[in-house]
C-alpha positions as CSV (number, residue, x, y, z in Angstrom):
1,M,0.0,38.4,14.9
2,P,-3.2,39.2,16.7
3,P,-3.2,40.5,20.3
4,A,-3.5,38.1,23.2
5,S,-7.2,39.1,23.6
6,C,-8.1,37.8,20.1
7,P,-11.2,35.7,20.7
8,C,-10.2,33.1,18.2
9,L,-7.2,32.2,20.3
10,K,-8.7,32.5,23.8
11,E,-11.8,30.4,23.7
12,S,-12.9,29.3,27.2
13,N,-13.7,25.7,27.9
14,T,-17.0,26.9,29.3
15,M,-17.9,28.6,26.0
16,K,-19.3,26.9,23.0
17,P,-16.8,27.5,20.2
18,A,-18.0,28.6,16.8
19,R,-17.9,26.1,14.0
20,N,-15.7,26.6,11.0
21,V,-17.4,26.9,7.7
22,Y,-15.9,26.0,4.3
23,L,-16.8,29.3,2.6
24,K,-14.2,29.2,-0.2
25,M,-13.4,25.7,-1.0
26,K,-10.8,25.2,-3.8
27,T,-10.5,22.5,-6.5
28,L,-7.4,20.3,-6.2
29,K,-5.9,22.1,-9.1
30,Q,-6.5,25.6,-7.6
31,A,-5.2,24.6,-4.2
32,R,-2.0,23.1,-5.6
33,E,-1.4,26.3,-7.7
34,I,-1.8,28.4,-4.6
35,L,0.6,26.2,-2.7
36,F,3.3,26.2,-5.3
37,E,3.0,29.9,-5.9
38,Q,3.4,30.7,-2.2
39,F,6.4,28.4,-1.6
40,S,8.1,28.3,-5.0
41,V,11.1,30.5,-3.9
42,S,11.4,29.6,-0.3
43,A,11.3,25.9,-0.8
44,T,15.0,25.3,-0.7
45,C,17.2,23.3,1.6
46,S,20.6,24.0,3.2
47,K,23.6,21.7,2.6
48,E,25.7,19.3,4.6
49,S,28.6,17.0,3.9
50,V,28.3,13.2,4.4
51,S,30.6,10.3,3.5
52,V,29.8,8.6,0.2
53,P,28.5,5.3,1.8
54,E,26.1,7.3,3.9
55,A,24.9,9.3,1.0
56,V,22.6,6.7,-0.5
57,G,19.1,8.1,-1.0
58,R,20.3,11.6,-0.5
59,V,20.1,14.5,-3.0
60,L,23.3,16.1,-4.2
61,A,23.5,19.8,-3.4
62,E,26.4,20.3,-5.9
63,A,27.7,18.7,-9.1
64,I,30.3,16.1,-8.4
65,T,33.4,15.6,-10.6
66,A,36.0,12.9,-10.4
67,K,39.2,13.6,-8.6
68,I,41.2,10.7,-10.1
69,S,40.8,8.5,-13.2
70,S,39.6,5.0,-13.0
71,P,41.6,3.0,-13.6
72,N,44.4,5.4,-12.8
73,F,46.9,3.1,-14.7
74,H,46.9,0.8,-17.7
75,A,45.6,-2.5,-16.4
76,A,45.4,-6.1,-17.7
77,A,41.8,-7.0,-18.4
78,M,42.5,-10.7,-18.0
79,D,45.2,-13.3,-17.1
80,G,47.8,-13.8,-19.8
81,I,51.1,-12.6,-21.2
82,A,51.9,-8.9,-21.6
83,V,53.7,-8.1,-24.9
84,K,54.4,-5.3,-27.3
85,A,52.0,-5.8,-30.1
86,A,54.5,-4.9,-32.8
87,N,56.6,-7.9,-31.7
88,T,53.8,-10.3,-32.6
89,F,53.0,-9.0,-36.1
90,G,53.3,-11.8,-38.7
91,A,52.8,-14.7,-36.3
92,S,50.9,-17.6,-37.8
93,E,50.6,-21.4,-37.4
94,N,53.2,-21.9,-40.0
95,H,55.5,-19.2,-38.8
96,P,55.1,-18.8,-35.0
97,K,56.8,-15.9,-33.2
98,E,59.1,-16.7,-30.3
99,L,59.4,-14.3,-27.4
100,I,61.6,-14.5,-24.3
101,L,59.9,-14.3,-20.9
102,G,61.2,-11.6,-18.7
103,K,62.6,-9.6,-21.7
104,D,59.8,-9.1,-24.3
105,A,57.0,-11.2,-22.7
106,F,55.7,-11.0,-19.1
107,H,53.3,-13.1,-17.1
108,I,50.4,-10.9,-15.8
109,N,47.2,-11.3,-13.9
110,T,43.9,-9.5,-14.3
111,G,44.1,-6.0,-12.8
112,N,47.9,-5.8,-12.7
113,V,49.8,-2.8,-14.0
114,I,51.0,-3.2,-17.6
115,P,54.8,-3.5,-17.7
116,E,56.7,-0.8,-19.5
117,N,57.2,-1.2,-23.3
118,T,54.1,-3.5,-23.5
119,D,50.7,-2.6,-24.9
120,A,48.8,-5.8,-25.3
121,V,47.8,-8.9,-23.2
122,I,47.5,-12.3,-24.9
123,M,45.1,-14.7,-23.1
124,I,47.1,-17.5,-21.5
125,E,45.2,-20.2,-23.5
126,H,46.4,-18.7,-26.7
127,V,50.1,-19.0,-25.8
128,N,52.3,-22.0,-26.4
129,I,55.0,-22.3,-23.7
130,S,58.2,-23.7,-25.2
131,D,60.0,-23.9,-21.9
132,E,60.3,-21.9,-18.7
133,N,62.0,-19.1,-20.6
134,R,60.3,-19.0,-24.0
135,I,56.8,-18.8,-25.5
136,E,55.5,-19.2,-29.0
137,L,52.6,-17.2,-30.6
138,E,50.7,-18.4,-33.5
139,T,48.5,-15.3,-33.9
140,P,49.4,-11.7,-33.8
141,S,48.0,-9.3,-31.2
142,F,47.0,-5.7,-31.7
143,P,47.7,-2.6,-29.6
144,W,45.6,-2.3,-26.4
145,Q,44.2,-5.8,-26.8
146,N,42.8,-7.0,-23.4
147,I,43.9,-3.9,-21.6
148,R,41.8,-1.4,-19.6
149,K,43.4,1.9,-20.4
150,M,43.8,4.6,-17.8
151,G,40.6,6.5,-17.5
152,E,38.6,3.9,-19.5
153,D,35.8,4.2,-17.0
154,I,36.3,7.6,-15.3
155,V,38.6,10.4,-16.3
156,A,39.7,12.9,-13.7
157,T,37.7,16.1,-13.7
158,E,34.8,14.4,-15.5
159,L,31.3,15.1,-14.3
160,L,30.1,12.1,-12.4
161,F,26.7,13.4,-11.2
162,P,24.8,16.7,-11.5
163,Q,23.2,18.7,-8.8
164,N,19.9,17.2,-7.6
165,H,20.9,13.7,-8.5
166,V,19.7,11.1,-6.0
167,V,22.6,8.9,-4.8
168,T,22.0,5.2,-5.4
169,P,24.1,2.1,-4.3
170,Y,25.5,2.0,-7.8
171,C,26.7,5.6,-7.4
172,V,28.8,4.7,-4.4
173,G,31.0,2.5,-6.6
174,A,31.5,5.3,-9.1
175,L,32.2,8.0,-6.5
176,L,34.7,6.0,-4.6
177,S,36.4,4.8,-7.8
178,G,36.7,8.5,-8.9
179,G,38.4,9.4,-5.7
180,V,35.4,11.1,-4.1
181,F,34.9,10.2,-0.5
182,S,32.4,12.7,0.8
183,V,29.7,14.7,-1.0
184,S,27.6,17.8,-0.3
185,V,23.9,16.8,0.0
186,K,20.8,18.8,0.7
187,K,19.7,18.6,4.3
188,K,16.5,16.6,4.7
189,P,13.5,18.8,5.1
190,K,12.6,18.8,8.8
191,V,8.9,18.5,9.7
192,L,7.2,18.9,13.0
193,I,4.0,16.8,13.4
194,I,1.6,17.9,16.2
195,P,-1.1,15.3,16.9
196,T,-4.2,17.0,18.4
197,G,-7.3,15.7,20.0
198,S,-8.4,15.0,23.5
199,E,-9.6,11.6,22.4
200,L,-6.1,10.4,21.4
201,A,-4.2,7.8,23.4
202,D,-0.5,7.1,23.0
203,W,0.2,3.5,22.1
204,Q,3.5,3.5,24.0
205,H,1.6,4.2,27.3
206,L,-0.8,1.4,26.4
207,E,2.0,-1.0,25.7
208,S,3.8,-0.2,29.0
209,G,0.6,-0.7,30.9
210,N,0.5,2.9,32.2
211,Q,-2.8,3.6,30.5
212,Q,-5.9,1.6,29.5
213,L,-7.9,2.5,26.4
214,K,-11.2,4.0,27.5
215,P,-14.5,4.2,25.6
216,G,-14.3,7.2,23.3
217,Q,-10.5,7.0,23.0
218,I,-8.6,6.1,19.9
219,I,-4.9,5.2,19.5
220,E,-2.9,8.0,17.9
221,S,-1.4,6.5,14.7
222,N,-1.6,9.3,12.1
223,A,1.6,11.1,13.3
224,Y,3.7,7.9,13.0
225,M,2.2,7.1,9.6
226,L,2.7,10.7,8.4
227,G,6.3,10.6,9.7
228,K,7.1,7.5,7.8
229,L,5.6,9.0,4.6
230,I,7.9,12.0,5.2
231,E,10.9,9.8,5.5
232,A,9.9,7.9,2.4
233,C,10.1,11.1,0.3
234,G,13.4,12.3,1.7
235,G,12.5,14.3,4.8
236,I,12.8,13.8,8.6
237,Y,10.2,14.3,11.2
238,V,9.8,15.0,14.9
239,R,6.5,14.0,16.6
240,H,5.3,16.4,19.2
241,G,3.5,15.0,22.2
242,I,-0.3,14.7,21.9
243,V,-2.0,18.0,22.4
244,G,-5.6,18.0,23.6
245,D,-8.4,20.2,22.2
246,D,-7.0,23.3,23.7
247,V,-6.5,26.2,21.2
248,A,-3.9,27.9,23.3
249,K,-1.8,24.8,23.7
250,I,-2.0,24.0,19.9
251,R,-1.1,27.6,19.2
252,H,1.9,27.4,21.4
253,A,3.1,24.1,19.8
254,V,2.8,25.6,16.3
255,E,4.5,28.8,17.3
256,E,7.4,27.0,18.8
257,G,7.7,24.9,15.6
258,V,7.8,27.8,13.2
259,N,10.3,29.7,15.4
260,S,12.7,26.8,15.4
261,D,14.6,24.9,12.7
262,F,11.6,23.1,11.2
263,D,10.9,23.6,7.6
264,M,7.2,23.0,7.9
265,V,4.6,22.1,10.5
266,L,1.7,19.6,10.3
267,I,-1.2,20.0,12.7
268,D,-2.6,16.5,12.7
269,G,-6.4,16.7,13.3
270,G,-8.6,19.7,14.0
271,S,-8.8,20.8,10.4
272,S,-12.5,20.2,9.8
273,A,-15.6,22.2,10.6
274,G,-16.3,21.0,14.1
275,S,-16.6,23.2,17.1
276,E,-13.3,21.8,18.5
277,D,-11.3,21.9,15.2
278,Y,-8.8,24.7,16.0
279,G,-6.4,24.4,13.1
280,K,-7.9,27.2,11.1
281,A,-8.0,29.6,14.1
282,V,-4.4,28.9,15.0
283,I,-3.1,29.4,11.5
284,E,-5.1,32.6,11.0
285,G,-3.9,33.9,14.3
286,L,-0.2,33.3,13.7
287,G,0.0,33.9,9.9
288,E,-2.0,33.6,6.7
289,L,-4.7,31.1,5.8
290,L,-4.3,30.2,2.2
291,V,-6.7,27.3,1.7
292,H,-9.4,25.7,3.9
293,G,-11.2,22.9,2.2
294,V,-10.5,21.3,-1.2
295,T,-13.1,19.5,-3.3
296,I,-11.5,16.1,-3.0
297,M,-12.8,12.9,-1.2
298,P,-11.2,11.9,1.1
299,G,-9.2,14.9,2.2
300,K,-11.6,17.7,1.9
301,P,-10.8,19.4,5.3
302,I,-7.1,20.1,4.4
303,I,-5.8,23.5,5.6
304,I,-2.9,25.2,3.9
305,G,-1.3,28.2,5.7
306,K,1.9,30.2,5.9
307,I,3.5,31.4,9.1
308,K,6.8,33.2,9.0
309,S,7.3,32.1,5.3
310,K,7.0,28.4,6.3
311,P,4.2,26.1,5.1
312,V,1.8,25.0,7.9
313,F,-0.7,22.3,7.1
314,G,-3.9,21.3,8.9
315,I,-4.1,17.6,8.2
316,P,-7.5,15.8,8.5
317,G,-7.7,13.4,11.4
318,Y,-9.2,10.5,9.4
319,P,-6.3,8.3,8.3
320,V,-7.3,8.0,4.6
321,S,-7.9,11.7,4.4
322,A,-4.5,12.3,6.0
323,I,-2.8,10.1,3.4
324,I,-4.5,11.8,0.4
325,A,-3.8,15.3,1.9
326,F,-0.2,14.4,2.4
327,E,0.3,12.9,-1.1
328,Q,-1.3,15.9,-2.8
329,F,0.1,18.8,-0.8
330,V,2.8,17.9,1.7
331,R,4.9,15.5,-0.4
332,P,5.1,17.9,-3.4
333,I,6.6,20.6,-1.2
334,I,9.2,18.3,0.3
335,C,10.1,17.1,-3.2
336,R,10.5,20.8,-4.4
337,M,12.7,21.5,-1.4
338,L,14.9,18.7,-2.5
339,G,14.8,19.7,-6.2
340,Q,13.0,16.4,-7.1
341,P,9.9,15.7,-9.2
342,E,6.9,14.3,-7.6
343,P,6.9,10.5,-7.8
344,E,4.5,9.0,-10.3
345,R,2.8,5.7,-9.8
346,E,2.6,3.2,-12.6
347,K,-0.8,3.4,-14.3
348,I,-2.8,0.7,-16.0
349,Q,-6.2,0.5,-17.7
350,A,-8.8,-1.3,-15.6
351,E,-12.6,-2.0,-15.7
352,P,-14.8,-1.8,-12.6
353,A,-16.6,-5.0,-11.7
354,R,-19.9,-2.9,-11.3
355,K,-21.3,0.6,-11.7
356,I,-19.7,3.0,-9.2
357,A,-21.6,6.2,-8.3
358,S,-19.7,9.3,-7.2
359,K,-20.6,12.8,-5.9
360,L,-20.7,15.5,-8.6
361,G,-18.3,18.4,-7.8
362,V,-15.9,16.3,-5.8
363,E,-12.7,14.6,-7.1
364,E,-12.8,11.1,-5.5
365,F,-9.7,8.9,-4.8
366,L,-11.3,5.5,-4.9
367,R,-9.3,2.6,-3.5
368,V,-9.7,-0.6,-5.4
369,K,-8.6,-4.2,-5.5
370,L,-7.3,-5.3,-8.9
371,G,-6.9,-8.6,-10.5
372,R,-6.4,-10.0,-14.0
373,V,-9.5,-11.9,-15.1
374,G,-9.2,-13.2,-18.6
375,Q,-7.7,-10.4,-20.8
376,R,-8.7,-7.5,-18.6
377,I,-7.8,-6.0,-15.2
378,V,-10.9,-5.9,-13.0
379,A,-11.3,-3.3,-10.3
380,T,-13.4,-3.9,-7.2
381,P,-14.0,-0.9,-5.0
382,L,-13.1,-1.1,-1.3
383,P,-15.0,0.7,1.5
384,R,-14.9,4.4,0.9
385,G,-14.9,5.8,4.4
386,A,-12.1,8.2,5.2
387,G,-11.5,6.4,8.5
388,S,-11.0,3.0,7.0
389,I,-7.2,2.6,6.9
390,T,-7.6,-1.0,5.7
391,S,-9.0,0.4,2.5
392,F,-5.4,1.5,1.8
393,T,-3.6,-1.5,3.2
394,E,-5.8,-3.9,1.2
395,A,-5.8,-1.7,-2.0
396,D,-4.0,-2.6,-5.2
397,G,-4.6,0.8,-6.8
398,I,-6.5,4.1,-6.8
399,I,-9.0,5.3,-9.4
400,R,-9.5,9.0,-9.5
401,I,-13.0,10.0,-10.4
402,P,-13.1,13.6,-11.8
403,N,-15.2,16.2,-10.0
404,Q,-17.3,16.7,-13.1
405,S,-18.3,13.0,-13.2
406,E,-21.2,11.3,-11.3
407,G,-19.3,8.0,-11.4
408,I,-18.1,5.1,-13.5
409,K,-20.2,2.8,-15.7
410,E,-19.9,-1.0,-15.4
411,N,-17.0,-2.2,-17.7
412,E,-16.0,1.4,-18.5
413,A,-12.2,1.6,-19.0
414,V,-10.5,3.8,-16.4
415,T,-7.0,4.6,-15.3
416,A,-5.8,3.0,-12.1
417,E,-2.7,4.2,-10.2
418,L,-0.9,1.1,-8.9
419,L,-0.1,0.7,-5.2
420,R,1.4,-2.8,-5.9
421,P,3.6,-4.1,-8.7
422,L,1.8,-5.1,-11.9
423,S,3.4,-8.5,-11.7
424,S,1.7,-9.1,-8.3
425,I,-1.7,-8.0,-9.7
426,R,-1.3,-10.5,-12.6
427,N,-0.7,-13.2,-10.0
428,T,-3.8,-12.4,-8.0
429,L,-6.7,-14.8,-7.7
430,V,-9.9,-12.8,-7.6
431,V,-12.6,-14.1,-5.2
432,V,-16.0,-12.3,-5.1
433,G,-19.1,-13.3,-3.1
434,S,-20.1,-14.4,0.4
435,H,-17.8,-13.6,3.3
436,D,-16.3,-16.5,5.3
437,N,-13.4,-16.4,7.8
438,T,-11.8,-19.4,6.1
439,L,-11.0,-17.1,3.1
440,D,-8.5,-15.3,5.3
441,I,-6.8,-18.5,6.1
442,L,-6.9,-19.5,2.4
443,A,-5.2,-16.2,1.4
444,D,-2.5,-16.6,4.1
445,E,-1.8,-20.2,3.0
446,M,-1.5,-19.3,-0.6
447,S,0.8,-16.3,0.1
448,N,3.2,-18.7,1.8
449,L,3.6,-20.7,-1.4
450,S,7.2,-20.7,-2.7
451,R,6.7,-22.0,-6.2
452,A,8.6,-21.0,-9.3
453,G,6.9,-18.0,-10.8
454,Y,4.4,-17.8,-7.9
455,S,6.4,-16.5,-5.1
456,N,4.1,-13.4,-5.0
457,F,0.9,-15.3,-5.4
458,T,-2.1,-13.6,-3.7
459,L,-5.8,-14.1,-3.1
460,S,-8.0,-11.0,-3.2
461,S,-11.6,-11.4,-1.8
462,S,-14.4,-9.0,-2.0
463,H,-17.5,-9.5,0.1
464,V,-20.7,-8.7,-1.8
465,G,-22.9,-11.6,-0.9
466,S,-23.5,-15.0,-2.5
467,M,-25.8,-13.6,-5.3
468,G,-23.2,-10.8,-5.9
469,G,-20.6,-13.5,-6.4
470,L,-22.7,-15.3,-9.0
471,M,-23.4,-12.0,-10.8
472,A,-19.7,-11.3,-10.8
473,I,-19.1,-14.6,-12.6
474,K,-21.8,-13.8,-15.1
475,R,-20.0,-10.5,-15.9
476,G,-16.6,-12.2,-16.1
477,A,-15.4,-10.2,-13.2
478,C,-13.8,-12.9,-11.0
479,H,-12.1,-16.3,-11.0
480,V,-14.1,-17.7,-8.0
481,A,-17.3,-16.9,-6.2
482,G,-18.0,-17.9,-2.6
483,S,-21.6,-19.1,-2.1
484,H,-24.0,-20.6,0.5
485,L,-27.4,-20.1,-1.2
486,L,-30.1,-22.2,0.3
487,D,-32.8,-23.6,-1.9
488,T,-35.8,-23.4,0.3
489,E,-37.7,-25.9,-1.7
490,D,-35.4,-28.9,-1.3
491,G,-32.8,-27.8,1.3
492,S,-29.9,-28.0,-1.2
493,Y,-27.2,-25.4,-1.6
494,N,-26.1,-23.4,-4.6
495,V,-26.8,-25.8,-7.4
496,S,-30.3,-24.5,-8.2
497,Y,-29.1,-20.9,-8.2
498,I,-26.2,-21.7,-10.5
499,R,-28.6,-23.3,-13.0
500,R,-31.0,-20.4,-12.7
501,Y,-28.6,-17.5,-12.9
502,L,-25.7,-19.0,-14.9
503,P,-27.4,-21.2,-17.4
504,D,-24.9,-20.5,-20.2
505,I,-21.7,-20.4,-18.2
506,P,-20.1,-23.8,-17.5
507,V,-18.9,-23.9,-13.9
508,K,-17.4,-26.3,-11.3
509,L,-18.8,-26.3,-7.8
510,V,-16.1,-27.2,-5.1
511,H,-17.1,-27.7,-1.5
512,L,-15.1,-25.7,1.0
513,V,-16.6,-26.1,4.4
514,F,-19.7,-26.9,6.5
515,R,-20.3,-24.1,9.0
516,D,-22.6,-23.4,12.0
517,Q,-24.8,-20.4,11.4
518,G,-26.8,-18.9,14.2
519,L,-27.6,-15.9,16.3
520,I,-24.6,-14.0,17.7
521,I,-25.5,-12.4,21.1
522,P,-23.7,-10.7,24.0
523,P,-21.9,-12.9,26.6
524,G,-24.4,-14.3,29.1
525,N,-27.4,-13.6,26.8
526,P,-28.6,-10.7,28.9
527,K,-31.9,-10.4,27.1
528,G,-32.7,-14.1,27.2
529,I,-32.9,-14.6,23.4
530,K,-33.9,-18.2,22.6
531,G,-34.1,-18.1,18.8
532,I,-35.2,-16.3,15.7
533,E,-38.7,-16.0,17.0
534,D,-37.5,-13.5,19.6
535,L,-36.1,-11.0,17.1
536,A,-39.6,-9.3,16.8
537,R,-39.6,-8.4,20.5
538,E,-39.7,-4.7,21.1
539,D,-36.6,-4.8,23.4
540,I,-34.4,-6.5,20.8
541,T,-32.3,-4.5,18.2
542,F,-31.1,-6.7,15.3
543,I,-28.2,-6.2,12.8
544,N,-28.8,-7.7,9.4
545,R,-26.7,-8.9,6.5
546,Q,-27.1,-7.2,3.1
547,G,-29.7,-8.2,0.6
548,G,-28.5,-11.0,-1.7
549,S,-26.3,-12.6,0.9
550,G,-26.9,-16.3,1.7
551,T,-27.3,-15.3,5.4
552,R,-30.1,-12.9,4.5
553,I,-31.8,-15.5,2.4
554,L,-31.6,-17.9,5.3
555,L,-33.0,-15.4,7.7
556,D,-35.9,-14.5,5.5
557,Y,-36.7,-18.2,5.0
558,R,-36.8,-18.9,8.7
559,L,-38.9,-15.8,9.3
560,K,-41.4,-17.0,6.7
561,Q,-41.4,-20.5,8.3
562,I,-42.5,-19.1,11.7
563,G,-44.8,-16.4,10.2
564,A,-42.8,-13.4,11.5
565,D,-43.1,-10.0,9.8
566,P,-39.6,-8.6,9.0
567,A,-41.0,-5.1,9.3
568,K,-41.6,-5.7,13.0
569,I,-37.9,-6.5,13.6
570,K,-36.1,-3.4,14.9
571,G,-32.9,-3.0,12.9
572,Y,-33.9,-5.4,10.0
573,E,-33.0,-2.6,7.6
574,N,-29.5,-2.1,9.1
575,E,-27.0,-4.1,7.1
576,E,-23.4,-5.3,7.3
577,F,-21.3,-7.0,4.7
578,T,-19.3,-9.5,6.8
579,H,-19.9,-11.9,9.7
580,M,-17.2,-10.1,11.6
581,S,-18.9,-6.8,11.1
582,V,-22.1,-8.3,12.6
583,A,-20.2,-9.6,15.5
584,V,-18.6,-6.2,16.1
585,A,-22.0,-4.6,16.1
586,V,-23.1,-7.0,18.8
587,L,-19.9,-6.5,20.8
588,S,-20.2,-2.7,20.7
589,G,-23.8,-2.8,21.9
590,A,-25.2,-1.4,18.7
591,A,-27.2,-4.5,18.3
592,D,-28.5,-7.2,20.7
593,A,-28.3,-10.0,18.0
594,G,-27.2,-10.7,14.5
595,L,-27.2,-13.8,12.3
596,G,-23.7,-15.0,11.5
597,I,-21.2,-17.9,11.8
598,Y,-20.0,-19.4,15.0
599,A,-16.4,-18.6,14.2
600,A,-17.2,-14.8,14.2
601,A,-18.8,-15.1,17.6
602,K,-16.0,-17.1,19.0
603,A,-13.3,-14.7,17.7
604,L,-14.9,-11.9,19.8
605,N,-15.8,-14.0,22.8
606,L,-19.6,-13.6,22.2
607,D,-22.3,-16.2,22.8
608,F,-24.0,-18.1,20.0
609,I,-27.4,-19.8,19.4
610,P,-27.1,-22.4,16.6
611,V,-29.7,-22.2,13.9
612,V,-28.4,-24.4,11.0
613,T,-25.3,-26.1,9.7
614,E,-24.9,-24.8,6.2
615,Q,-22.8,-25.6,3.1
616,Y,-20.3,-23.0,1.8
617,D,-18.9,-23.7,-1.6
618,L,-16.7,-22.2,-4.3
619,V,-18.1,-21.6,-7.7
620,I,-15.4,-21.7,-10.4
621,P,-15.9,-21.0,-14.1
622,E,-14.7,-23.9,-16.2
623,I,-12.6,-21.6,-18.3
624,Y,-10.3,-21.1,-15.3
625,F,-10.6,-24.5,-13.7
626,D,-7.5,-25.9,-15.3
627,S,-5.4,-22.8,-14.8
628,E,-2.3,-22.8,-12.5
629,H,-4.0,-20.4,-10.1
630,I,-6.9,-22.8,-9.5
631,R,-4.8,-25.9,-9.4
632,I,-2.8,-24.3,-6.5
633,L,-6.0,-23.2,-4.8
634,L,-7.3,-26.8,-4.9
635,E,-4.0,-28.1,-3.6
636,V,-4.1,-25.7,-0.7
637,I,-7.7,-26.5,0.5
638,A,-6.9,-30.2,0.3
639,A,-3.9,-29.8,2.5
640,K,-4.0,-30.9,6.1
641,S,-2.5,-27.6,7.3
642,F,-5.4,-25.7,5.8
643,K,-8.0,-28.0,7.3
644,K,-6.4,-27.9,10.7
645,R,-6.4,-24.1,10.8
646,V,-10.0,-24.0,9.7
647,E,-11.2,-26.5,12.4
648,A,-9.4,-24.4,15.0
649,L,-11.7,-21.4,14.2
650,G,-14.6,-23.4,15.7
651,G,-18.0,-24.1,14.1
652,Y,-16.5,-25.7,10.9
653,S,-16.3,-29.1,9.4
654,T,-13.8,-30.0,6.7
655,K,-14.9,-33.7,6.2
656,R,-15.8,-33.0,2.6
657,T,-13.5,-30.1,1.8
658,G,-12.2,-30.1,-1.7
659,E,-14.9,-32.4,-3.2
660,I,-16.1,-31.4,-6.7
661,L,-19.9,-31.3,-6.4
662,L,-20.7,-30.2,-9.9
């Protein structure tokens, strides 16, 4: 341990701390080898005794043998008459055997003890009862017929479960039947999570009203997420209170953790190369730094250290990075402590809907949406930012792009690790194209269906613009495309584009909604924007939609109408992929205006200047139009409940919703 004067542990708030530098980054394989080598012996858990019903999910610390047999007596396997088999030999229809009840034949019920001097049970329906004292048998029985012998299921001293077996609800029945009422299990590995960062706010304080979220603050969620991941793989956790960017306080929290009964410590945040990332300095000051930086994305800033023979991890602050770091490094150590293998996700072959570039030298964990389109599973990438937690909550799977690869080619077969059951993915309707808020309602309405075979029916939408949707249909990468492409020659929507870009693919065009499209502006219109002609003003910053989107085509058409030069619009090159993202940019002050739908403006209490009422349709290949998936989709959009929810968003008309236009 360094002296108290060590500069890495006594940085003043008035001094500018040095930045960390990733000098010796490891590959994922190298980092895991270092981790397992350092903690292969010490990764063991102590034991505790728990009652059998409480042991479900726990790992046995010792082999368990039965204390009694089950059944522990000879028992009738069904209702009938108990007899000695030898007394029935020779019985036939022509020469029935007669037995006296209470002497050499006895009434017996399922589970009862077999009377002495009997060794067979005859089903009651195979017995002729002569009178209340006598029976006749027309067929012979054989020894141990319809009898559960003592120890038929479990024999006393028999091994029930070996060490490291995970107790299941089924095991409870076997253990109790074998006379085992308590078992020795491995104690759950105990993990201390220390959330760090002066920008963090505690949700409990916000909920109680004791604190308001200020600009620059974010709600601390990682520690709770990590804690539940720890519980899911068999551990327990304690969440430390939030520690600000103070190296001495972080050091104190870590030191207390390793000196107590915790098996490992996670420093949540502060693992990167910033001037206020203190994880590296704390671990180096208290113990040994094993790894700082791994060539994976997300998750690069992971720190692995050892303090007093205990693993201490610096977990990246971005949530997706935190998840990947946990799954690749923390979970394996917890599993080893419990004597368990790392869990493996189900894998399937999938094909990306488009070419996906990746950074050479970095192993990427790409989150994707998956759906079965025709005979293949199509993968559509989700946002790749490490701070986008919804890229995990919306993901169906993960594609790992090796560090020696620069990406994946279009339609190249790749392996996807499933985050959802394969049955659910097969029941997914894949929608690609223009974004619209009604798709969220459509997805929710469809998920509420309770139809035979479709209880897990889902809709997955990816927002790549109207032209992107048509191209996805052309590649056979979706079931439905959302489109609102304006033909600037005649004012019609979608039909001319379908004929131009999908001439050889028969499709149906189904009308979904009319919607108001216009300029989304801050409340009160502080810059006095009147229309699209004002976007070229020097004091206006604009946020655009991506090229190929129907909204972008509409904007360019209107600019051409009024003779405005897009190059003179400040922010024209800044693009977003959804109407809600445009609205958020305006709300945050990053832009003074953006072209989008009224529903997005209303949702965030922004003002709106109408420009046009446009037509938003669904393009559906005929090959899928008669499928059960599409039939249900059409039923949902025709329903009053769907239309009512859409109208409530504002700026929508459903007067022609569900009409087949082509």
